[in-house]
C-alpha positions as CSV (number, residue, x, y, z in Angstrom):
1,M,-16.7,-30.8,5.6
2,V,-17.9,-27.2,6.1
3,Y,-20.9,-26.5,8.2
4,D,-22.2,-23.0,8.7
5,G,-18.9,-21.6,7.6
6,F,-16.8,-23.7,9.9
7,A,-14.5,-26.7,9.0
8,V,-15.7,-29.7,11.0
9,T,-15.2,-33.4,10.8
10,T,-18.0,-35.7,9.5
11,P,-19.8,-38.0,12.0
12,V,-18.0,-41.0,10.5
13,R,-14.6,-39.4,10.9
14,T,-15.4,-38.4,14.5
15,V,-16.5,-42.0,15.4
16,A,-13.4,-43.4,13.8
17,Y,-11.2,-41.0,15.9
18,L,-13.1,-41.7,19.1
19,A,-13.3,-45.5,18.7
20,P,-13.1,-47.4,22.0
21,D,-9.4,-48.0,21.7
22,R,-9.0,-44.2,21.9
23,M,-11.9,-43.0,24.0
24,G,-14.5,-44.8,26.1
25,G,-17.6,-43.6,27.9
26,G,-20.1,-44.3,25.2
27,H,-19.3,-41.2,23.2
28,P,-18.6,-42.9,19.9
29,G,-21.8,-45.0,20.2
30,R,-24.0,-42.0,20.8
31,I,-22.4,-40.1,17.9
32,A,-22.8,-43.1,15.6
33,A,-26.4,-43.8,16.6
34,D,-27.4,-40.1,16.2
35,A,-25.7,-39.9,12.8
36,L,-27.5,-43.1,11.7
37,V,-30.9,-41.8,12.9
38,R,-30.4,-38.4,11.2
39,G,-29.2,-40.0,7.9
40,L,-25.8,-38.4,8.1
41,T,-24.1,-41.8,7.5
42,T,-24.8,-45.4,6.8
43,R,-24.0,-48.5,8.7
44,H,-21.8,-49.6,5.8
45,E,-19.7,-46.3,6.1
46,L,-19.3,-46.8,9.8
47,E,-18.4,-50.5,9.5
48,S,-15.8,-49.5,6.8
49,V,-14.1,-46.9,8.9
50,L,-14.1,-49.1,12.0
51,A,-12.9,-52.3,10.2
52,G,-10.4,-54.0,12.3
53,T,-10.6,-51.6,15.2
54,A,-14.1,-52.0,16.6
55,D,-17.5,-53.6,16.1
56,I,-20.3,-51.0,15.4
57,D,-22.8,-53.0,17.5
58,A,-20.4,-53.2,20.4
59,I,-20.1,-49.4,20.3
60,I,-23.8,-48.5,19.8
61,E,-25.5,-50.9,22.1
62,P,-23.9,-49.8,25.4
63,A,-24.5,-46.1,24.5
64,T,-28.2,-46.5,23.4
65,G,-29.3,-49.8,24.9
66,K,-30.2,-51.2,21.5
67,A,-28.7,-52.3,18.2
68,M,-29.1,-49.9,15.2
69,G,-28.9,-52.6,12.5
């Protein structure tokens, strides 16, 4: 997607790339939670892109301390 004239990845794509099997530290969970709160993605989109690689709750809860479901 293009934002302010720059090509950037969408939050969903970023979470998929940073999924726990690639990067830990809670980064994917914080990105996912923020994107959900801001309406930049849906739980369904996140679950679809993470299918088979990670559980969305397992990513979000450690990063935020709560489920976003």
